[in-house]
N, CA, C and O atoms as CSV, one atom per row, in Angstrom:
chain,resi,resn,atom,element,x,y,z
A,1,MET,N,N,-112.637,-20.786,29.619
A,1,MET,CA,C,-111.739,-22.066,29.717
A,1,MET,C,C,-112.035,-22.090,28.428
A,1,MET,O,O,-112.979,-21.433,27.988
A,2,TYR,N,N,-110.995,-23.116,27.394
A,2,TYR,CA,C,-110.617,-23.803,26.396
A,2,TYR,C,C,-110.684,-25.288,26.630
A,2,TYR,O,O,-110.023,-25.852,27.502
A,3,SER,N,N,-111.474,-25.864,25.848
A,3,SER,CA,C,-111.125,-27.172,25.791
A,3,SER,C,C,-110.397,-27.486,24.734
A,3,SER,O,O,-110.749,-26.747,23.815
A,4,SER,N,N,-109.406,-28.343,24.337
A,4,SER,CA,C,-108.482,-28.643,23.292
A,4,SER,C,C,-108.896,-29.833,22.676
A,4,SER,O,O,-109.575,-30.628,23.326
A,5,ASN,N,N,-108.612,-30.047,21.619
A,5,ASN,CA,C,-108.874,-31.651,20.628
A,5,ASN,C,C,-107.922,-31.610,20.172
A,5,ASN,O,O,-107.219,-30.604,20.076
A,6,VAL,N,N,-107.607,-33.013,19.669
A,6,VAL,CA,C,-106.158,-33.016,19.000
A,6,VAL,C,C,-106.471,-34.081,18.307
A,6,VAL,O,O,-107.029,-35.128,18.635
A,7,ALA,N,N,-105.818,-33.485,16.750
A,7,ALA,CA,C,-106.327,-34.639,15.580
A,7,ALA,C,C,-105.297,-34.717,14.654
A,7,ALA,O,O,-104.650,-33.712,14.361
A,8,ASN,N,N,-105.001,-36.169,13.997
A,8,ASN,CA,C,-103.982,-36.131,13.109
A,8,ASN,C,C,-104.705,-35.313,11.959
A,8,ASN,O,O,-105.881,-35.468,11.630
A,9,ILE,N,N,-103.612,-34.221,11.282
A,9,ILE,CA,C,-104.217,-33.796,10.310
A,9,ILE,C,C,-102.811,-34.005,9.169
A,9,ILE,O,O,-101.719,-34.459,9.511
A,10,VAL,N,N,-103.216,-33.505,7.642
A,10,VAL,CA,C,-102.128,-34.363,6.573
A,10,VAL,C,C,-102.401,-32.848,5.859
A,10,VAL,O,O,-103.526,-32.355,5.769
A,11,THR,N,N,-101.397,-32.325,5.462
A,11,THR,CA,C,-101.054,-31.218,4.660
A,11,THR,C,C,-100.259,-31.622,2.947
A,11,THR,O,O,-99.335,-32.435,2.981
A,12,PHE,N,N,-100.585,-31.147,1.830
A,12,PHE,CA,C,-99.213,-31.450,0.998
A,12,PHE,C,C,-98.895,-29.915,0.068
A,12,PHE,O,O,-99.671,-28.978,-0.121
A,13,GLU,N,N,-97.483,-30.085,-0.393
A,13,GLU,CA,C,-97.609,-29.101,-1.381
A,13,GLU,C,C,-97.352,-27.736,-0.250
A,13,GLU,O,O,-96.943,-27.878,0.902
A,14,LYS,N,N,-97.673,-26.529,-0.846
A,14,LYS,CA,C,-97.275,-25.166,-0.083
A,14,LYS,C,C,-97.877,-25.091,1.038
A,14,LYS,O,O,-97.319,-24.729,2.074
A,15,LEU,N,N,-99.367,-25.504,0.927
A,15,LEU,CA,C,-99.864,-25.281,2.369
A,15,LEU,C,C,-99.218,-26.504,3.243
A,15,LEU,O,O,-99.991,-26.991,4.068
A,16,SER,N,N,-98.405,-26.852,3.201
A,16,SER,CA,C,-97.634,-27.920,4.110
A,16,SER,C,C,-96.355,-26.977,4.501
A,16,SER,O,O,-95.944,-26.894,5.658
A,17,HIS,N,N,-95.787,-26.288,3.416
A,17,HIS,CA,C,-94.881,-25.545,4.039
A,17,HIS,C,C,-95.273,-24.498,4.769
A,17,HIS,O,O,-94.629,-24.011,5.698
A,18,TYR,N,N,-96.524,-24.063,4.296
A,18,TYR,CA,C,-96.955,-22.599,5.117
A,18,TYR,C,C,-97.004,-23.245,6.955
A,18,TYR,O,O,-96.591,-22.659,7.956
A,19,CYS,N,N,-97.633,-24.560,6.858
A,19,CYS,CA,C,-98.301,-24.397,8.092
A,19,CYS,C,C,-96.892,-24.948,9.017
A,19,CYS,O,O,-96.848,-24.768,10.234
A,20,LEU,N,N,-95.872,-25.573,8.326
A,20,LEU,CA,C,-94.580,-25.491,9.132
A,20,LEU,C,C,-93.891,-24.547,9.666
A,20,LEU,O,O,-93.134,-24.584,10.635
A,21,LYS,N,N,-94.224,-23.590,8.905
A,21,LYS,CA,C,-93.388,-21.921,8.865
A,21,LYS,C,C,-94.027,-21.709,10.229
A,21,LYS,O,O,-93.420,-21.720,11.300
A,22,HIS,N,N,-95.717,-21.458,10.001
A,22,HIS,CA,C,-96.662,-20.587,10.878
A,22,HIS,C,C,-96.877,-21.273,12.132
A,22,HIS,O,O,-96.929,-20.635,13.184
A,23,LEU,N,N,-97.019,-22.674,12.091
A,23,LEU,CA,C,-98.375,-23.770,13.190
A,23,LEU,C,C,-96.701,-23.672,14.472
A,23,LEU,O,O,-95.574,-23.962,14.072
A,24,THR,N,N,-96.898,-23.375,15.416
A,24,THR,CA,C,-96.616,-23.076,17.133
A,24,THR,C,C,-97.441,-24.392,18.070
A,24,THR,O,O,-98.461,-24.973,17.701
A,25,LYS,N,N,-96.818,-24.598,19.116
A,25,LYS,CA,C,-97.608,-25.603,19.856
A,25,LYS,C,C,-98.401,-24.579,20.265
A,25,LYS,O,O,-97.963,-23.437,20.404
A,26,ASP,N,N,-100.027,-25.021,20.560
A,26,ASP,CA,C,-101.063,-24.907,21.505
A,26,ASP,C,C,-101.738,-23.264,19.995
A,26,ASP,O,O,-102.490,-22.343,20.312
A,27,ARG,N,N,-101.343,-23.398,19.057
A,27,ARG,CA,C,-101.831,-22.139,18.134
A,27,ARG,C,C,-103.549,-23.104,17.809
A,27,ARG,O,O,-103.658,-24.330,17.827
A,28,GLU,N,N,-104.494,-22.272,17.585
A,28,GLU,CA,C,-105.369,-22.816,17.239
A,28,GLU,C,C,-105.791,-22.742,15.717
A,28,GLU,O,O,-105.647,-21.642,15.184
A,29,VAL,N,N,-106.182,-23.547,15.123
A,29,VAL,CA,C,-106.503,-23.458,13.719
A,29,VAL,C,C,-107.954,-24.129,13.140
A,29,VAL,O,O,-108.542,-24.839,13.955
A,30,ARG,N,N,-108.492,-23.990,11.992
A,30,ARG,CA,C,-109.623,-24.333,11.440
A,30,ARG,C,C,-109.289,-25.078,10.636
A,30,ARG,O,O,-108.273,-24.820,9.991
A,31,VAL,N,N,-109.779,-25.870,10.470
A,31,VAL,CA,C,-109.149,-27.145,9.225
A,31,VAL,C,C,-110.207,-27.458,8.612
A,31,VAL,O,O,-111.034,-28.047,9.308
A,32,VAL,N,N,-110.574,-27.207,7.171
A,32,VAL,CA,C,-111.188,-27.822,6.334
A,32,VAL,C,C,-110.681,-29.094,5.458
A,32,VAL,O,O,-109.572,-29.090,4.923
A,33,GLY,N,N,-111.285,-29.818,5.391
A,33,GLY,CA,C,-111.103,-31.162,4.249
A,33,GLY,C,C,-111.704,-32.468,4.534
A,33,GLY,O,O,-112.748,-32.534,5.183
A,34,ARG,N,N,-111.153,-33.431,4.120
A,34,ARG,CA,C,-112.052,-34.844,4.030
A,34,ARG,C,C,-111.596,-35.712,5.226
A,34,ARG,O,O,-110.424,-35.476,5.520
A,35,LEU,N,N,-112.071,-36.467,5.848
A,35,LEU,CA,C,-111.328,-37.733,6.416
A,35,LEU,C,C,-111.157,-38.976,6.116
A,35,LEU,O,O,-112.095,-39.587,5.604
A,36,LYS,N,N,-110.174,-39.489,6.319
A,36,LYS,CA,C,-109.716,-40.403,5.726
A,36,LYS,C,C,-109.308,-41.429,6.188
A,36,LYS,O,O,-108.244,-41.075,6.695
A,37,GLN,N,N,-109.496,-43.234,6.502
A,37,GLN,CA,C,-109.068,-43.770,7.036
A,37,GLN,C,C,-107.427,-44.377,6.007
A,37,GLN,O,O,-106.975,-44.559,4.877
A,38,GLU,N,N,-107.135,-44.458,7.440
A,38,GLU,CA,C,-105.279,-45.147,7.213
A,38,GLU,C,C,-104.957,-46.415,7.693
A,38,GLU,O,O,-104.760,-46.434,8.908
A,39,LYS,N,N,-104.813,-47.770,6.955
A,39,LYS,CA,C,-104.637,-48.937,7.589
A,39,LYS,C,C,-103.327,-48.917,7.630
A,39,LYS,O,O,-102.569,-48.742,6.676
A,40,LEU,N,N,-102.986,-49.143,9.011
A,40,LEU,CA,C,-101.431,-49.803,9.736
A,40,LEU,C,C,-101.222,-51.387,9.822
A,40,LEU,O,O,-101.909,-52.194,10.448
A,41,ASN,N,N,-100.194,-51.599,9.101
A,41,ASN,CA,C,-100.005,-52.927,9.177
A,41,ASN,C,C,-98.170,-53.246,10.050
A,41,ASN,O,O,-97.022,-53.603,9.784
A,42,VAL,N,N,-99.175,-52.727,11.338
A,42,VAL,CA,C,-97.678,-53.450,12.574
A,42,VAL,C,C,-97.508,-54.476,12.773
A,42,VAL,O,O,-96.433,-55.072,12.705
A,43,ASN,N,N,-99.152,-55.135,13.231
A,43,ASN,CA,C,-98.896,-56.522,13.734
A,43,ASN,C,C,-100.002,-57.110,12.599
A,43,ASN,O,O,-101.175,-56.737,12.648
A,44,ALA,N,N,-99.527,-58.065,11.569
A,44,ALA,CA,C,-100.317,-59.205,11.029
A,44,ALA,C,C,-101.408,-59.786,11.738
A,44,ALA,O,O,-102.328,-60.303,11.105
A,45,ILE,N,N,-101.406,-59.758,12.905
A,45,ILE,CA,C,-102.303,-60.636,13.412
A,45,ILE,C,C,-103.791,-59.826,13.945
A,45,ILE,O,O,-104.803,-60.469,14.223
A,46,GLU,N,N,-103.718,-58.424,14.022
A,46,GLU,CA,C,-104.649,-57.529,14.436
A,46,GLU,C,C,-104.376,-56.147,13.568
A,46,GLU,O,O,-104.176,-55.097,14.179
A,47,PRO,N,N,-104.375,-56.173,12.560
A,47,PRO,CA,C,-104.421,-54.475,11.361
A,47,PRO,C,C,-104.992,-53.834,12.465
A,47,PRO,O,O,-105.915,-54.159,13.211
A,48,ASP,N,N,-103.976,-52.487,12.402
A,48,ASP,CA,C,-104.406,-51.570,12.756
A,48,ASP,C,C,-104.959,-50.375,11.973
A,48,ASP,O,O,-104.336,-49.891,11.027
A,49,SER,N,N,-106.197,-49.890,12.408
A,49,SER,CA,C,-105.909,-48.354,11.437
A,49,SER,C,C,-106.083,-47.018,12.367
A,49,SER,O,O,-106.087,-47.117,13.594
A,50,ARG,N,N,-106.244,-45.617,11.620
A,50,ARG,CA,C,-106.564,-44.186,12.208
A,50,ARG,C,C,-107.416,-43.324,11.246
A,50,ARG,O,O,-107.357,-43.076,10.042
A,51,ILE,N,N,-108.088,-43.032,12.084
A,51,ILE,CA,C,-108.762,-41.450,10.812
A,51,ILE,C,C,-107.449,-40.361,10.780
A,51,ILE,O,O,-106.696,-40.193,11.739
A,52,VAL,N,N,-107.333,-39.622,9.403
A,52,VAL,CA,C,-106.424,-38.150,9.330
A,52,VAL,C,C,-107.610,-37.824,8.422
A,52,VAL,O,O,-108.447,-38.394,7.721
A,53,ILE,N,N,-107.100,-36.165,8.948
A,53,ILE,CA,C,-107.988,-35.131,7.755
A,53,ILE,C,C,-106.387,-34.900,7.047
A,53,ILE,O,O,-105.287,-34.576,7.493
A,54,VAL,N,N,-106.990,-35.297,5.573
A,54,VAL,CA,C,-107.026,-34.701,4.201
A,54,VAL,C,C,-106.873,-33.040,4.512
A,54,VAL,O,O,-107.951,-32.518,4.230
A,55,ALA,N,N,-105.867,-31.998,5.014
A,55,ALA,CA,C,-106.679,-30.438,4.683
A,55,ALA,C,C,-106.525,-30.016,3.389
A,55,ALA,O,O,-105.618,-30.158,2.570
A,56,GLU,N,N,-108.010,-29.254,3.356
A,56,GLU,CA,C,-107.916,-28.566,2.096
A,56,GLU,C,C,-107.557,-26.935,2.267
A,56,GLU,O,O,-106.884,-26.161,1.586
A,57,HIS,N,N,-108.207,-26.810,3.307
A,57,HIS,CA,C,-107.670,-25.293,3.588
A,57,HIS,C,C,-107.703,-25.248,5.115
A,57,HIS,O,O,-108.516,-25.757,5.887
A,58,VAL,N,N,-106.259,-24.272,5.437
A,58,VAL,CA,C,-106.477,-24.426,7.026
A,58,VAL,C,C,-106.010,-22.547,7.152
A,58,VAL,O,O,-105.281,-21.837,6.459
A,59,GLU,N,N,-107.080,-22.209,8.719
A,59,GLU,CA,C,-107.198,-20.801,8.631
A,59,GLU,C,C,-106.614,-20.907,10.091
A,59,GLU,O,O,-107.020,-21.611,11.016
A,60,PHE,N,N,-105.432,-19.924,10.054
A,60,PHE,CA,C,-104.836,-19.628,11.884
A,60,PHE,C,C,-105.508,-18.628,12.400
A,60,PHE,O,O,-105.575,-17.487,11.941
A,61,LYS,N,N,-106.150,-19.156,13.621
A,61,LYS,CA,C,-106.524,-18.424,14.564
A,61,LYS,C,C,-105.976,-17.189,15.212
A,61,LYS,O,O,-104.838,-17.536,15.525
A,62,PRO,N,N,-106.136,-15.941,15.592
A,62,PRO,CA,C,-104.938,-15.027,15.977
A,62,PRO,C,C,-104.527,-15.545,17.825
A,62,PRO,O,O,-105.164,-16.116,18.711
A,63,VAL,N,N,-103.358,-15.058,17.727
A,63,VAL,CA,C,-102.772,-15.860,18.621
A,63,VAL,C,C,-103.076,-14.556,20.214
A,63,VAL,O,O,-102.843,-13.348,20.247
A,64,LEU,N,N,-103.513,-15.250,21.050
A,64,LEU,CA,C,-103.975,-14.296,22.137
A,64,LEU,C,C,-102.589,-13.997,23.411
A,64,LEU,O,O,-102.038,-14.909,24.027
A,65,ASN,N,N,-102.350,-12.909,23.522
A,65,ASN,CA,C,-101.336,-12.850,24.716
A,65,ASN,C,C,-102.169,-12.606,26.408
A,65,ASN,O,O,-102.672,-11.625,26.957
A,66,MET,N,N,-101.998,-13.884,26.758
A,66,MET,CA,C,-102.672,-14.217,27.986
A,66,MET,C,C,-101.898,-13.126,29.226
A,66,MET,O,O,-102.403,-12.991,30.341
A,67,GLN,N,N,-100.618,-12.410,28.804
A,67,GLN,CA,C,-99.998,-11.640,29.635
A,67,GLN,C,C,-100.146,-10.291,29.160
A,67,GLN,O,O,-100.385,-9.933,28.007
A,68,SER,N,N,-99.933,-9.412,30.438
A,68,SER,CA,C,-99.987,-7.776,30.136
A,68,SER,C,C,-99.023,-7.717,29.724
A,68,SER,O,O,-98.354,-8.738,29.564
A,69,ASP,N,N,-98.461,-6.190,29.307
A,69,ASP,CA,C,-97.119,-5.909,29.181
A,69,ASP,C,C,-96.196,-5.262,30.923
A,69,ASP,O,O,-95.110,-4.725,31.142
A,70,THR,N,N,-96.896,-5.526,31.453
A,70,THR,CA,C,-96.156,-5.318,32.718
A,70,THR,C,C,-95.476,-6.889,33.513
A,70,THR,O,O,-94.663,-7.257,34.361
A,71,ASP,N,N,-96.480,-7.412,32.531
A,71,ASP,CA,C,-96.220,-9.381,33.347
A,71,ASP,C,C,-94.918,-9.666,32.440
A,71,ASP,O,O,-94.099,-10.269,33.133
A,72,ARG,N,N,-94.668,-9.550,31.755
A,72,ARG,CA,C,-93.527,-9.105,30.635
A,72,ARG,C,C,-92.469,-8.894,30.709
A,72,ARG,O,O,-91.723,-9.668,30.108
A,73,LYS,N,N,-91.866,-7.766,31.464
A,73,LYS,CA,C,-91.000,-7.273,31.921
A,73,LYS,C,C,-89.876,-8.363,32.767
A,73,LYS,O,O,-90.318,-8.993,33.728
A,74,VAL,N,N,-88.610,-8.512,32.404
A,74,VAL,CA,C,-87.598,-8.876,33.062
A,74,VAL,C,C,-87.405,-8.141,34.474
A,74,VAL,O,O,-87.494,-6.915,34.402
A,75,VAL,N,N,-87.162,-8.663,35.714
A,75,VAL,CA,C,-86.452,-8.088,36.884
A,75,VAL,C,C,-85.093,-8.241,37.179
A,75,VAL,O,O,-84.616,-7.713,38.184
């Protein structure tokens, strides 16, 4: 069983177009990049911030089919 972690990832230029085309929900990826803290000024009293990964390289893991061919047949 796999555990999943969710992170905010930022991509630019050609890499962002490629990710938009090939990423799907629950698709596993490996990201190489740097961490960046973004400050959000939603509330002037308590400024908030978040950490994002600025991707320099994204590797797409193979899609695993959990169902066999017999399970996919429509009756």
